C-alpha positions in Angstrom: -29.4 7.7 41.2 -28.3 11.4 40.8 -25.9 9.8 38.0 -28.7 8.1 36.3 -30.7 11.1 36.4 -27.7 13.3 34.8 -27.1 10.7 31.9 -31.0 10.8 31.3 -31.1 14.5 31.0 -27.9 14.6 28.7 -29.7 12.2 26.6 -32.9 14.2 26.1 -30.8 17.3 25.5 -28.8 15.5 22.8 -32.0 13.8 21.3 -32.6 16.8 18.9 -29.2 17.1 17.8 -29.1 13.2 16.9 -32.3 13.0 15.0 -32.6 16.4 13.2 -31.7 15.1 10.0 -34.7 12.7 9.7 -37.0 14.0 7.1 -39.6 12.7 4.4 -39.1 14.6 1.2 -42.4 14.8 -0.6 -42.5 14.4 -4.7 -43.2 17.9 -5.2 -40.1 19.0 -3.0 -37.8 16.6 -5.1 -37.9 19.0 -7.6 -36.0 21.8 -5.8 -33.5 19.3 -4.7 -32.6 18.1 -8.3 -32.0 21.7 -9.2 -28.6 22.3 -11.3 -28.1 24.5 -8.4 -27.8 21.8 -5.7 -25.3 20.2 -7.9 -21.6 19.8 -6.3 -19.5 20.2 -9.6 -20.6 23.2 -11.5 -19.8 21.8 -14.9 -20.3 17.8 -14.7 -18.7 17.7 -18.6 -15.5 19.0 -16.9 -15.6 16.9 -14.3 -15.9 13.7 -16.3 -12.9 15.1 -18.7 -10.7 15.6 -15.3 -11.7 12.2 -14.3 -10.7 10.6 -17.8 -7.7 12.6 -18.0 -6.8 11.4 -14.5 -7.5 7.6 -15.1 -5.4 7.6 -18.4 -2.7 8.9 -16.2 -2.8 6.8 -13.4 -3.5 3.9 -15.6 -6.8 3.3 -13.2 -10.5 3.1 -14.1 -13.3 2.8 -11.9 -14.5 3.7 -8.4 -16.3 6.8 -9.1 -19.8 5.2 -9.5 -19.5 4.5 -13.1 -19.9 1.2 -14.8 -16.8 0.0 -16.4 -14.7 -3.1 -16.6 -11.5 -1.5 -14.7 -9.5 -2.1 -17.5 -9.2 1.3 -18.8 -11.2 0.8 -21.8 -14.4 2.8 -20.3 
């Protein structure tokens, strides 16, 4: 009985950490999330050129979320 109580208390203590990422983003808040400062890459043109060079060098294409045939003809 005491073990069940300890497990229950641990689950209650862990609940805020497990469910803290659940949030509803309102339409007027999405503008802030689409701000260029929120982008992972500073310059998407440089990132695209770097990926193009990498694909040519390795002889591969695709896998980066872009639509193409995978034959290198991009």
